[in-house]
ROTORNU-887168 format. One record per residue (C-alpha): x, y, z; residue number from 1. Coordinates in pm, 1 decimal, always signed. Example, Ala and Ser with C-alpha at 12.3 -4.5 7.8 and 13.67 -1.06 7.14 Angstrom:
ROTORNU-887168
REC; x; y; z; tilo
REC; +1230.0; -450.0; +780.0; 1 $
REC; +1367.0; -106.0; +714.0; 2 $
end
This chain:
ROTORNU-887168
REC; x; y; z; tilo
REC; +1304.8; +6150.9; -7094.6; 1 $
REC; +1062.9; +5800.5; -7104.2; 2 $
REC; +1164.2; +5641.3; -6817.8; 3 $
REC; +1220.3; +5317.8; -7039.4; 4 $
REC; +1427.4; +5444.6; -7248.1; 5 $
REC; +1654.7; +5561.4; -6911.2; 6 $
REC; +1736.4; +5229.6; -6857.6; 7 $
REC; +1764.2; +5120.4; -7202.9; 8 $
REC; +2031.4; +5451.9; -7265.1; 9 $
REC; +2254.4; +5275.2; -6887.9; 10 $
REC; +2497.5; +5042.1; -6905.2; 11 $
REC; +2510.3; +4671.8; -6913.3; 12 $
REC; +2642.2; +4545.1; -6581.7; 13 $
REC; +2794.8; +4244.8; -6616.0; 14 $
REC; +2799.0; +3977.1; -6396.9; 15 $
REC; +2955.3; +3681.7; -6360.0; 16 $
REC; +2919.9; +3376.3; -6080.3; 17 $
REC; +3164.9; +3209.1; -5900.6; 18 $
REC; +3076.2; +2860.6; -5780.6; 19 $
REC; +2726.3; +2786.1; -5943.7; 20 $
REC; +2560.9; +2538.9; -5650.2; 21 $
REC; +2249.4; +2553.1; -5402.6; 22 $
REC; +2313.8; +3000.2; -5339.9; 23 $
REC; +2339.4; +3062.6; -5633.4; 24 $
REC; +2133.3; +2881.3; -5779.2; 25 $
REC; +1893.0; +2986.2; -5572.0; 26 $
REC; +1977.0; +3273.6; -5442.4; 27 $
REC; +2206.6; +3569.0; -5669.7; 28 $
REC; +2152.3; +3439.6; -6049.0; 29 $
REC; +1792.9; +3443.8; -6010.1; 30 $
REC; +1778.4; +3787.9; -5860.3; 31 $
REC; +2035.8; +3924.9; -6055.7; 32 $
REC; +1803.6; +3809.6; -6350.7; 33 $
REC; +1535.4; +4000.5; -6202.7; 34 $
REC; +1745.2; +4342.8; -6195.2; 35 $
REC; +1700.5; +4622.5; -6483.7; 36 $
REC; +2018.3; +4656.3; -6672.4; 37 $
REC; +2203.6; +4318.5; -6524.4; 38 $
REC; +2363.2; +4049.1; -6778.6; 39 $
REC; +2477.9; +3712.7; -6624.5; 40 $
REC; +2742.6; +3667.1; -6886.9; 41 $
REC; +2899.4; +3367.0; -6714.5; 42 $
REC; +2923.5; +3098.9; -6423.6; 43 $
REC; +3203.3; +2935.1; -6325.2; 44 $
REC; +3226.5; +2586.8; -6155.6; 45 $
REC; +3510.5; +2324.1; -6101.7; 46 $
REC; +3261.5; +2062.5; -6176.4; 47 $
REC; +3210.4; +2093.5; -6524.8; 48 $
REC; +2912.9; +1914.7; -6576.5; 49 $
REC; +2770.8; +2168.0; -6274.7; 50 $
REC; +2826.8; +2481.6; -6487.1; 51 $
REC; +2697.2; +2340.7; -6773.1; 52 $
REC; +2321.1; +2267.5; -6633.4; 53 $
REC; +2332.1; +2559.9; -6439.3; 54 $
REC; +2438.7; +2792.2; -6770.9; 55 $
REC; +2079.8; +2578.8; -6991.0; 56 $
REC; +1903.2; +2621.3; -6651.1; 57 $
REC; +1977.4; +3009.5; -6680.4; 58 $
REC; +2045.4; +3073.3; -6976.4; 59 $
REC; +2432.8; +3170.8; -6875.1; 60 $
REC; +2616.8; +3239.7; -7180.5; 61 $
REC; +2932.7; +3086.1; -7157.4; 62 $
REC; +3067.3; +2854.7; -6812.3; 63 $
REC; +3468.8; +2872.5; -6739.5; 64 $
REC; +3638.4; +2575.4; -6450.0; 65 $
REC; +3846.9; +2827.7; -6384.3; 66 $
REC; +3764.4; +3156.7; -6222.1; 67 $
REC; +4090.7; +3296.9; -6313.0; 68 $
REC; +4018.4; +3259.1; -6709.3; 69 $
REC; +3707.6; +3408.9; -6659.9; 70 $
REC; +3823.6; +3690.0; -6476.9; 71 $
REC; +4082.4; +3743.4; -6792.3; 72 $
REC; +3869.6; +3639.8; -7057.8; 73 $
REC; +3534.7; +3832.1; -6957.8; 74 $
REC; +3461.6; +4224.1; -6960.5; 75 $
REC; +3302.5; +4174.0; -6553.5; 76 $
REC; +3148.3; +4457.6; -6377.3; 77 $
REC; +3095.7; +4266.1; -6081.1; 78 $
REC; +3116.9; +3831.5; -5983.6; 79 $
REC; +2883.6; +3696.1; -5701.7; 80 $
REC; +3142.4; +3495.4; -5490.8; 81 $
REC; +2902.0; +3141.2; -5398.6; 82 $
REC; +3160.2; +2953.4; -5363.8; 83 $
REC; +3237.1; +2680.4; -5001.1; 84 $
REC; +3358.4; +2888.5; -4679.2; 85 $
REC; +3743.8; +2800.9; -4757.3; 86 $
REC; +3716.6; +2910.7; -5130.1; 87 $
REC; +3622.3; +3275.8; -5050.0; 88 $
REC; +3914.4; +3469.8; -5000.3; 89 $
REC; +4151.1; +3395.3; -5269.1; 90 $
REC; +3853.7; +3497.3; -5594.2; 91 $
REC; +3735.4; +3745.7; -5391.9; 92 $
REC; +4110.1; +3934.7; -5381.0; 93 $
REC; +4198.5; +3816.2; -5733.5; 94 $
REC; +3902.7; +3950.1; -5887.4; 95 $
REC; +3936.7; +4301.4; -5640.3; 96 $
REC; +4281.3; +4317.8; -5830.0; 97 $
REC; +4133.8; +4237.6; -6194.1; 98 $
REC; +3921.2; +4495.6; -6095.0; 99 $
REC; +3537.1; +4423.3; -6029.5; 100 $
REC; +3343.6; +4437.6; -5773.6; 101 $
REC; +3247.1; +4106.8; -5570.3; 102 $
REC; +2926.7; +3978.3; -5366.1; 103 $
REC; +3094.0; +3682.1; -5148.3; 104 $
REC; +2839.4; +3494.5; -4973.2; 105 $
REC; +2886.1; +3491.8; -4611.5; 106 $
REC; +3042.0; +3467.5; -4433.8; 107 $
REC; +3319.4; +3702.5; -4509.9; 108 $
REC; +3626.4; +3441.8; -4511.3; 109 $
REC; +3671.7; +3159.8; -4314.1; 110 $
REC; +3862.2; +3346.1; -4005.1; 111 $
REC; +3944.2; +3736.6; -3954.3; 112 $
REC; +4267.3; +3657.7; -4118.3; 113 $
REC; +4163.9; +3590.6; -4444.7; 114 $
REC; +3824.2; +3862.3; -4411.9; 115 $
REC; +4175.5; +4132.0; -4308.9; 116 $
REC; +4295.4; +4079.3; -4624.7; 117 $
REC; +3991.3; +4045.5; -4896.8; 118 $
REC; +3905.7; +4453.3; -4696.5; 119 $
REC; +4293.1; +4614.4; -4743.8; 120 $
REC; +4236.5; +4442.0; -5183.8; 121 $
REC; +3897.2; +4637.7; -5170.9; 122 $
REC; +4024.7; +4983.1; -4991.8; 123 $
REC; +4338.9; +4944.7; -5199.2; 124 $
REC; +4139.4; +4873.6; -5589.1; 125 $
REC; +3882.5; +5058.8; -5458.2; 126 $
REC; +3613.3; +4857.1; -5528.8; 127 $
REC; +3351.2; +4731.4; -5360.9; 128 $
REC; +3359.8; +4406.1; -5168.7; 129 $
REC; +2984.5; +4355.9; -5059.1; 130 $
REC; +2896.2; +4083.9; -4775.3; 131 $
REC; +2612.1; +3814.6; -4795.5; 132 $
REC; +2435.1; +3962.2; -4475.1; 133 $
REC; +2117.3; +3966.0; -4629.2; 134 $
REC; +1906.9; +3925.2; -4299.0; 135 $
REC; +1920.3; +4350.9; -4243.5; 136 $
REC; +1683.0; +4331.5; -4542.9; 137 $
REC; +1409.8; +4199.3; -4400.6; 138 $
REC; +1075.0; +4420.1; -4306.8; 139 $
REC; +1134.7; +4332.3; -4003.7; 140 $
REC; +1464.5; +4468.0; -3855.3; 141 $
REC; +1443.8; +4793.3; -4092.8; 142 $
REC; +1139.7; +4848.6; -3909.5; 143 $
REC; +1326.9; +4784.2; -3635.3; 144 $
REC; +1615.4; +4973.3; -3746.5; 145 $
REC; +1403.5; +5276.4; -3760.7; 146 $
REC; +1306.1; +5295.9; -3444.9; 147 $
REC; +1596.7; +5216.4; -3317.1; 148 $
REC; +1725.7; +5545.4; -3488.8; 149 $
REC; +1475.8; +5715.5; -3356.9; 150 $
REC; +1625.9; +5687.2; -3035.0; 151 $
REC; +1315.2; +5474.8; -2903.5; 152 $
REC; +1533.9; +5204.4; -2728.7; 153 $
REC; +1779.9; +5480.3; -2573.8; 154 $
REC; +2122.4; +5408.1; -2477.3; 155 $
REC; +2155.1; +5022.4; -2584.0; 156 $
REC; +2385.3; +4804.9; -2317.6; 157 $
REC; +2326.0; +4424.3; -2415.5; 158 $
REC; +2205.9; +4125.2; -2703.3; 159 $
REC; +2133.1; +3845.5; -2659.3; 160 $
REC; +2126.8; +3617.0; -2991.0; 161 $
REC; +1998.2; +3256.1; -3028.0; 162 $
REC; +2080.3; +3062.4; -3382.3; 163 $
REC; +1930.0; +2754.7; -3269.1; 164 $
REC; +1832.9; +2408.2; -3456.0; 165 $
REC; +1694.7; +2128.0; -3255.1; 166 $
REC; +1803.1; +1839.7; -3504.8; 167 $
REC; +1931.0; +2040.2; -3875.0; 168 $
REC; +2299.9; +1915.9; -3899.3; 169 $
REC; +2295.3; +1994.6; -4274.9; 170 $
REC; +2295.6; +1669.5; -4456.5; 171 $
REC; +2516.1; +1754.3; -4824.4; 172 $
REC; +2826.8; +1986.5; -4876.7; 173 $
REC; +3123.2; +2059.0; -4570.3; 174 $
REC; +2939.4; +2201.0; -4276.6; 175 $
REC; +3102.9; +1993.7; -4148.3; 176 $
REC; +3442.7; +1974.0; -4221.7; 177 $
REC; +3626.4; +2295.9; -3995.3; 178 $
REC; +3924.9; +2236.4; -4265.2; 179 $
REC; +3663.5; +2430.0; -4549.6; 180 $
REC; +3419.9; +2537.2; -4297.2; 181 $
REC; +3611.5; +2752.7; -4087.9; 182 $
REC; +3336.6; +2590.2; -3798.2; 183 $
REC; +3017.2; +2486.0; -3672.3; 184 $
REC; +2675.2; +2658.9; -3591.8; 185 $
REC; +2809.7; +2960.5; -3526.7; 186 $
REC; +3013.7; +3011.3; -3872.8; 187 $
REC; +2690.0; +2912.4; -4065.5; 188 $
REC; +2350.7; +3000.1; -3888.0; 189 $
REC; +2490.2; +3216.6; -3597.8; 190 $
REC; +2737.3; +3489.8; -3872.4; 191 $
REC; +2343.7; +3593.0; -3988.8; 192 $
REC; +2144.7; +3690.1; -3642.1; 193 $
REC; +2530.8; +3830.6; -3482.0; 194 $
REC; +2487.5; +4080.5; -3786.9; 195 $
REC; +2148.1; +4173.9; -3775.9; 196 $
REC; +2201.6; +4254.6; -3423.7; 197 $
REC; +2581.3; +4493.4; -3419.3; 198 $
REC; +2344.8; +4649.9; -3691.6; 199 $
REC; +2040.1; +4758.8; -3491.7; 200 $
REC; +2306.1; +4808.4; -3204.6; 201 $
REC; +2464.7; +5084.3; -3428.8; 202 $
REC; +2796.3; +4872.6; -3503.0; 203 $
REC; +2968.8; +4904.8; -3128.1; 204 $
REC; +3371.1; +4799.2; -3160.1; 205 $
REC; +3376.8; +4450.8; -3024.1; 206 $
REC; +3704.7; +4444.7; -2781.1; 207 $
REC; +3724.6; +4079.1; -2607.0; 208 $
REC; +3511.7; +3750.6; -2587.1; 209 $
REC; +3490.1; +3451.1; -2425.1; 210 $
REC; +3338.6; +3099.3; -2561.1; 211 $
REC; +3304.8; +2770.4; -2519.6; 212 $
REC; +3214.7; +2542.9; -2801.0; 213 $
REC; +3095.6; +2136.3; -2779.2; 214 $
REC; +3022.6; +1846.7; -3001.1; 215 $
REC; +2767.7; +1594.0; -2890.1; 216 $
REC; +2593.8; +1507.2; -3161.3; 217 $
REC; +2750.3; +1555.4; -3449.1; 218 $
REC; +3031.4; +1235.4; -3449.6; 219 $
REC; +2734.3; +992.7; -3337.9; 220 $
REC; +2603.2; +753.1; -3524.3; 221 $
REC; +2260.1; +721.4; -3315.2; 222 $
REC; +2085.0; +1082.6; -3448.3; 223 $
REC; +1850.3; +1208.2; -3660.3; 224 $
REC; +1905.1; +1421.0; -3953.6; 225 $
REC; +1642.6; +1683.0; -4069.3; 226 $
REC; +1856.3; +1780.5; -4308.6; 227 $
REC; +1980.5; +1469.7; -4446.7; 228 $
REC; +2242.0; +1212.7; -4254.7; 229 $
REC; +2566.1; +1388.5; -4234.6; 230 $
REC; +2930.5; +1172.5; -4209.1; 231 $
REC; +2979.2; +1156.9; -3843.6; 232 $
REC; +3326.0; +1009.4; -4001.8; 233 $
REC; +3415.0; +1381.5; -4067.2; 234 $
REC; +3257.5; +1563.6; -3849.0; 235 $
REC; +3543.6; +1807.5; -3678.7; 236 $
REC; +3323.6; +2141.3; -3638.5; 237 $
REC; +3148.0; +2228.5; -3345.7; 238 $
REC; +2738.5; +2124.0; -3286.9; 239 $
REC; +2662.0; +2409.6; -3027.5; 240 $
REC; +2845.2; +2672.3; -2966.3; 241 $
REC; +2829.7; +2972.0; -2692.4; 242 $
REC; +3002.1; +3318.3; -2652.0; 243 $
REC; +2980.5; +3622.7; -2405.7; 244 $
REC; +3082.6; +4000.3; -2610.0; 245 $
REC; +3222.9; +4317.8; -2447.9; 246 $
REC; +3215.4; +4659.4; -2626.5; 247 $
REC; +3430.0; +4946.1; -2670.5; 248 $
REC; +3110.7; +5107.1; -2526.0; 249 $
REC; +2978.9; +4893.9; -2203.4; 250 $
REC; +2719.9; +4725.6; -2396.7; 251 $
REC; +2732.3; +4299.0; -2427.5; 252 $
REC; +2612.1; +4036.3; -2579.7; 253 $
REC; +2596.2; +3644.1; -2559.2; 254 $
REC; +2555.4; +3411.6; -2864.1; 255 $
REC; +2423.5; +3043.5; -2890.4; 256 $
REC; +2409.1; +2886.4; -3209.9; 257 $
REC; +2363.1; +2472.9; -3275.9; 258 $
REC; +2253.2; +2245.9; -3529.5; 259 $
REC; +2137.8; +1993.4; -3277.1; 260 $
REC; +2048.8; +2036.9; -2928.4; 261 $
REC; +1750.6; +1911.8; -2696.3; 262 $
REC; +1532.5; +2247.4; -2707.8; 263 $
REC; +1122.5; +2278.1; -2833.5; 264 $
REC; +1192.5; +2439.0; -3105.6; 265 $
REC; +1430.4; +2607.4; -3302.5; 266 $
REC; +1492.9; +2957.8; -3219.1; 267 $
REC; +1585.7; +3238.4; -3452.3; 268 $
REC; +1580.8; +3602.9; -3265.8; 269 $
REC; +1768.1; +3879.5; -3067.0; 270 $
REC; +1658.2; +3997.8; -2808.0; 271 $
REC; +1799.3; +4406.0; -2717.5; 272 $
REC; +1808.9; +4601.6; -2419.3; 273 $
REC; +1745.1; +4983.1; -2391.0; 274 $
REC; +1731.4; +5216.7; -2140.5; 275 $
REC; +1396.8; +5313.4; -2277.5; 276 $
REC; +1305.3; +5068.7; -2469.5; 277 $
REC; +1420.6; +4659.8; -2562.8; 278 $
REC; +1317.0; +4411.8; -2865.5; 279 $
REC; +1306.3; +4121.5; -2952.3; 280 $
REC; +1408.2; +4137.5; -3367.0; 281 $
REC; +1188.5; +3804.8; -3467.2; 282 $
REC; +899.2; +3829.1; -3437.1; 283 $
REC; +925.0; +4171.8; -3451.1; 284 $
REC; +791.3; +4336.8; -3143.0; 285 $
REC; +926.1; +4657.4; -2915.7; 286 $
REC; +805.5; +4718.6; -2555.9; 287 $
REC; +827.2; +5042.7; -2331.1; 288 $
REC; +751.0; +5165.0; -2046.2; 289 $
REC; +535.0; +5520.0; -2156.0; 290 $
REC; +285.8; +5741.2; -1917.3; 291 $
REC; +383.5; +5465.2; -1578.0; 292 $
REC; +161.2; +5194.6; -1807.4; 293 $
REC; +417.5; +4868.0; -1968.4; 294 $
REC; +357.4; +4894.0; -2400.0; 295 $
REC; +375.9; +4608.4; -2659.0; 296 $
REC; +425.7; +4775.7; -2991.5; 297 $
REC; +369.8; +4526.1; -3275.0; 298 $
REC; +483.2; +4639.3; -3693.7; 299 $
REC; +174.8; +4595.8; -3852.1; 300 $
REC; +145.5; +4611.8; -4270.4; 301 $
REC; +517.7; +4469.2; -4280.8; 302 $
REC; +623.6; +4359.5; -4679.6; 303 $
REC; +738.7; +4002.4; -4769.2; 304 $
REC; +1052.3; +4067.6; -4909.7; 305 $
REC; +1278.0; +3815.2; -5028.6; 306 $
REC; +1616.9; +3956.7; -4891.6; 307 $
REC; +1867.9; +3816.8; -5209.3; 308 $
REC; +1722.5; +4016.4; -5426.8; 309 $
REC; +1710.3; +4279.1; -5236.9; 310 $
REC; +2066.3; +4219.2; -5085.7; 311 $
REC; +2147.7; +4201.5; -5464.1; 312 $
REC; +2012.8; +4526.1; -5529.5; 313 $
REC; +2147.0; +4693.4; -5340.2; 314 $
REC; +2487.0; +4564.9; -5466.5; 315 $
REC; +2365.8; +4634.8; -5799.4; 316 $
REC; +2299.1; +5031.5; -5674.2; 317 $
REC; +2590.8; +5086.9; -5494.4; 318 $
REC; +2770.9; +5029.9; -5831.6; 319 $
REC; +2597.4; +5199.2; -6018.1; 320 $
REC; +2543.7; +5578.4; -5767.6; 321 $
REC; +2899.3; +5499.4; -5709.1; 322 $
REC; +2780.4; +5468.0; -5299.2; 323 $
REC; +2964.0; +5286.0; -5021.8; 324 $
REC; +2809.8; +4943.2; -5057.9; 325 $
REC; +2512.6; +4872.9; -4698.8; 326 $
REC; +2700.1; +4589.2; -4614.2; 327 $
REC; +3098.9; +4669.0; -4649.0; 328 $
REC; +3260.0; +4387.3; -4618.9; 329 $
REC; +3477.6; +4543.2; -4235.7; 330 $
REC; +3106.1; +4441.4; -4108.8; 331 $
REC; +3216.9; +4139.5; -4238.8; 332 $
REC; +3483.4; +4123.0; -4028.9; 333 $
REC; +3388.3; +4226.5; -3748.5; 334 $
REC; +3189.4; +3960.9; -3714.9; 335 $
REC; +3455.5; +3705.7; -3827.8; 336 $
REC; +3688.2; +3893.4; -3551.8; 337 $
REC; +3426.8; +3766.0; -3271.4; 338 $
REC; +3371.0; +3431.5; -3413.5; 339 $
REC; +3744.0; +3401.8; -3402.9; 340 $
REC; +3741.1; +3483.6; -3053.6; 341 $
REC; +3519.3; +3236.9; -2891.7; 342 $
REC; +3649.5; +2949.0; -3095.9; 343 $
REC; +4021.0; +3102.8; -2920.0; 344 $
REC; +3885.3; +3107.9; -2592.4; 345 $
REC; +3749.9; +2781.3; -2628.9; 346 $
REC; +4028.7; +2603.0; -2699.9; 347 $
REC; +4212.8; +2807.4; -2448.6; 348 $
REC; +3978.2; +2874.5; -2135.2; 349 $
REC; +4109.3; +3276.0; -2189.6; 350 $
REC; +3863.6; +3579.1; -2283.1; 351 $
REC; +4043.9; +3700.4; -2573.5; 352 $
REC; +4075.9; +4048.4; -2681.2; 353 $
REC; +3991.0; +4149.2; -3002.3; 354 $
REC; +4197.9; +4432.3; -3259.6; 355 $
end
């Protein structure tokens, strides 16, 4: 049977968008529209004018200002939850309970308690919950993962994780408000590189973490804003955080994340050490000793991958094939458990057990 004819007979997957702001318009909506056999049938935003403008731009037939009404009136197969962090949990759980698969933007929720409730709803309903931790889909990380899975690093025992901006406090949204965001750079950008590292390490179980958070720049009016000027009066998150994590297999990990720090340049990288080799993620490199010679392996000819499109394609494939998501809720929950422990440790001055 011709491929086009086969595709035409596949029932379209009907998608709704909850939250039609920046991440929806820059990543989710364009990606869905590039995947064959997918229809975006509705969009929802509490600001009706925003929803209308997005619907007109992308040709979305219906809009709502209440996602519950959308879930009730539309025959949806899946939704993307593209709301701020403090509005991740309720729409996700409501959609799952309505029999709808969910792709939720990172982080999974404001904290691990919310994340656990979301995972529980996914398990109870049997509907898929995928978290928008898209960094894994890059061709570099994919290549490094193949080397790790082939045993090239041996026993992995340590990782150093960094998501550092020199002057990168977002000047829009609620990124500086702890009651709406849950935290600062750790939960916003640290979440990506932390998830990527845990995936490369094979997801060992974290057992404890300690850390310290600092707010040294976000409340000052004399600091340059290279990502727009933020409201110093409402800035209640950290602008630098560091943590130390212990795992049940004896491995350890350090993590650093900043919105602002006096460093030479921005850094987004993970270094992973093993008994037979090590690696860095950005740019991807592998470091080994072979035949009594130190060698550096630089992957060549890696494709330029749209990680958002790959993320959405993986979500649709999991639905269509009734397969486990490549980034299930449990993985997002593990990241939140670690970040929660780092934040709690900073408040208490003590190491915090996980699990």
